[in-house]
MARTIDO-612777 format. One line per field, with one value per residue (C-alpha): residue in three letters; residue number from 1; x negated, y, z. Coordinates in steps of 0.1 Angstrom, whole numbers, padded with zeros to 4 digits. Layout:
% residues N
residu = (ALA_...)
num = (NUM_...)
px = (X_...)
py = (Y_...)
pz = (Z_...)
***
This chain:
% residues 138
residu = (MET_ASN_ILE_SER_ARG_LYS_ASP_PHE_PHE_LYS_LYS_SER_LEU_PHE_SER_LEU_GLY_GLU_ALA_VAL_CYS_SER_VAL_THR_ASN_VAL_LEU_ASN_SER_ALA_PRO_GLU_PRO_VAL_LEU_SER_VAL_PRO_ASP_ALA_ALA_HIS_PHE_VAL_SER_VAL_PRO_HIS_GLU_ASP_GLN_THR_ALA_VAL_ALA_TYR_ASN_GLU_THR_CYS_LEU_ALA_LYS_TYR_SER_GLY_CYS_PHE_ALA_CYS_MET_GLU_ARG_CYS_GLU_PRO_GLU_ALA_ILE_LYS_LEU_ILE_PRO_GLY_VAL_GLY_ILE_ARG_ILE_ASN_PRO_ARG_LEU_CYS_ASP_GLY_CYS_GLY_THR_CYS_GLU_TYR_VAL_CYS_PRO_VAL_THR_PRO_LYS_ALA_VAL_ARG_MET_GLN_GLN_ARG_PRO_LYS_PRO_VAL_GLU_THR_ALA_ALA_LEU_HIS_GLU_ASP_ILE_THR_THR_LEU_LYS_GLY_GLU_SER_PRO_CYS)
num = (1_2_3_4_5_6_7_8_9_10_11_12_13_14_15_16_17_18_19_20_21_22_23_24_25_26_27_28_29_30_31_32_33_34_35_36_37_38_39_40_41_42_43_44_45_46_47_48_49_50_51_52_53_54_55_56_57_58_59_60_61_62_63_64_65_66_67_68_69_70_71_72_73_74_75_76_77_78_79_80_81_82_83_84_85_86_87_88_89_90_91_92_93_94_95_96_97_98_99_100_101_102_103_104_105_106_107_108_109_110_111_112_113_114_115_116_117_118_119_120_121_122_123_124_125_126_127_128_129_130_131_132_133_134_135_136_137_138)
px = (-1714_-1725_-1701_-1709_-1701_-1676_-1657_-1658_-1642_-1617_-1605_-1605_-1584_-1560_-1554_-1550_-1524_-1505_-1505_-1491_-1464_-1454_-1453_-1432_-1407_-1403_-1399_-1373_-1352_-1318_-1323_-1310_-1276_-1278_-1260_-1234_-1221_-1183_-1171_-1155_-1134_-1105_-1109_-1085_-1102_-1078_-1093_-1084_-1091_-1090_-1118_-1155_-1183_-1209_-1242_-1256_-1292_-1301_-1285_-1289_-1310_-1316_-1340_-1367_-1354_-1335_-1300_-1283_-1247_-1231_-1251_-1243_-1206_-1201_-1183_-1187_-1224_-1223_-1248_-1286_-1315_-1344_-1371_-1381_-1352_-1321_-1291_-1277_-1241_-1230_-1196_-1187_-1190_-1174_-1138_-1131_-1123_-1140_-1157_-1191_-1178_-1162_-1193_-1218_-1232_-1244_-1226_-1221_-1214_-1241_-1215_-1182_-1153_-1144_-1120_-1133_-1139_-1112_-1123_-1129_-1108_-1131_-1105_-1103_-1141_-1142_-1116_-1137_-1168_-1170_-1192_-1220_-1223_-1238_-1233_-1210_-1186_-1195)
py = (2492_2528_2555_2590_2606_2629_2600_2581_2609_2617_2580_2578_2610_2598_2564_2582_2604_2574_2558_2589_2591_2555_2559_2590_2572_2545_2570_2589_2559_2553_2545_2513_2516_2523_2497_2513_2498_2501_2520_2497_2525_2518_2480_2463_2433_2406_2375_2342_2311_2289_2308_2314_2333_2314_2329_2326_2338_2335_2370_2384_2416_2410_2382_2408_2433_2454_2454_2450_2460_2427_2424_2460_2455_2421_2427_2392_2394_2361_2371_2370_2378_2354_2374_2358_2334_2356_2356_2329_2328_2311_2296_2293_2331_2340_2350_2350_2387_2391_2425_2411_2400_2434_2454_2432_2454_2428_2409_2380_2385_2371_2365_2348_2336_2299_2275_2260_2223_2203_2191_2154_2137_2119_2094_2080_2076_2056_2031_2023_2015_1978_1965_1941_1908_1912_1950_1967_1993_2015)
pz = (0967_0967_0979_0987_1021_1004_0988_1021_1041_1013_1013_1051_1054_1026_1044_1077_1061_1047_1082_1099_1072_1077_1115_1112_1090_1116_1144_1125_1117_1135_1172_1186_1203_1240_1262_1284_1316_1318_1347_1373_1388_1363_1366_1391_1405_1416_1432_1415_1436_1406_1388_1394_1376_1356_1345_1310_1315_1278_1272_1307_1310_1347_1337_1332_1358_1333_1345_1379_1371_1381_1414_1424_1419_1434_1466_1481_1472_1453_1427_1434_1411_1406_1387_1354_1355_1357_1380_1402_1413_1445_1437_1474_1478_1444_1447_1410_1407_1373_1380_1371_1337_1331_1338_1319_1292_1268_1240_1244_1281_1305_1332_1322_1342_1341_1358_1390_1389_1407_1441_1444_1471_1495_1505_1470_1469_1502_1488_1458_1479_1487_1515_1506_1524_1558_1560_1584_1571_1600)
***
């Protein structure tokens, strides 16, 4: 294949021009919507003892250190970040106020409020346990 220097440079500049035009079209396209964190100043947090926050790290931006809205606004400090994994919520510290769900900027929410599981009565568990032969109940 024989090609002159003039043709080589002409084709090279032409393909470079096409590449610049295609990159320009991509850059000028509509930008992705910016996520906004709702202002918690207007949100009235009322603790609910029967509810707790649950993390859904599939959609959580904190997984890759991109968002800390729920952790910053959690007054009982029940939310902790584990880099590369996401957030963890300590149900013992969570008061069920719902502020974390309110300020979560993603859809679907990465933090959602759910009913607390009912506590299991320990007296009922002890009645069901039978002692084996030769064992003492003490």
